[in-house]
C-alpha positions as CSV (number, residue, x, y, z in Angstrom):
1,M,14.5,-11.1,12.9
2,D,11.9,-11.8,15.5
3,E,8.8,-9.6,15.0
4,M,8.6,-8.6,18.7
5,R,12.2,-7.6,18.7
6,K,11.7,-5.6,15.5
7,K,8.7,-3.7,17.0
8,I,10.7,-2.8,20.1
9,I,13.5,-1.4,18.0
10,I,11.1,0.6,15.9
11,Q,9.5,2.0,19.0
12,E,12.8,3.0,20.4
13,I,13.8,4.7,17.1
14,N,10.5,6.6,17.2
15,S,11.1,7.8,20.8
16,W,14.6,8.9,19.8
17,K,13.1,10.9,16.9
18,E,10.4,12.5,19.1
19,S,13.0,13.4,21.8
20,R,15.5,14.5,19.2
21,M,18.2,12.3,20.6
22,L,19.2,11.6,17.0
23,P,18.8,13.8,13.9
24,E,15.5,13.1,12.0
25,Q,17.4,11.9,8.9
26,Y,19.2,9.2,10.9
27,C,15.9,8.0,12.5
28,N,14.2,7.9,9.1
29,Y,17.1,5.9,7.7
30,L,17.0,3.4,10.6
31,L,13.2,3.1,10.3
32,A,13.5,2.4,6.6
33,L,16.1,-0.3,7.4
34,Y,14.0,-2.0,10.0
35,C,10.9,-1.7,8.0
36,Q,12.7,-3.3,5.1
37,G,12.0,-0.5,2.7
38,E,8.2,-0.6,3.3
39,L,6.9,2.7,4.4
40,P,4.2,2.5,7.0
41,P,1.1,4.8,6.7
42,S,2.7,8.2,7.5
43,K,1.2,10.9,9.6
44,S,1.9,14.4,8.3
45,I,2.9,17.1,10.7
46,E,2.8,20.6,9.3
47,T,5.5,23.0,10.4
48,G,4.8,26.3,8.6
49,S,4.5,25.5,4.9
50,K,6.8,22.4,5.2
51,K,5.3,18.9,5.8
52,T,7.4,16.2,7.6
53,A,6.5,12.5,7.4
54,S,6.8,10.6,10.6
55,F,7.1,6.8,10.9
56,P,4.7,5.6,13.7
57,G,5.9,2.0,13.2
58,C,5.8,-0.8,10.8
């Protein structure tokens, strides 16, 4: 897949995740698919005592 196209798709998935258009689990699954199993450096967001990893892009 073209790298530019892949980056655009990943940006869209991240915007869906931020706006909660899709459940977080779905977005994480799609990001893992488009990142081909490679996890990008994750940012941790603390919500109470629970940490959630976000995928800023691959």
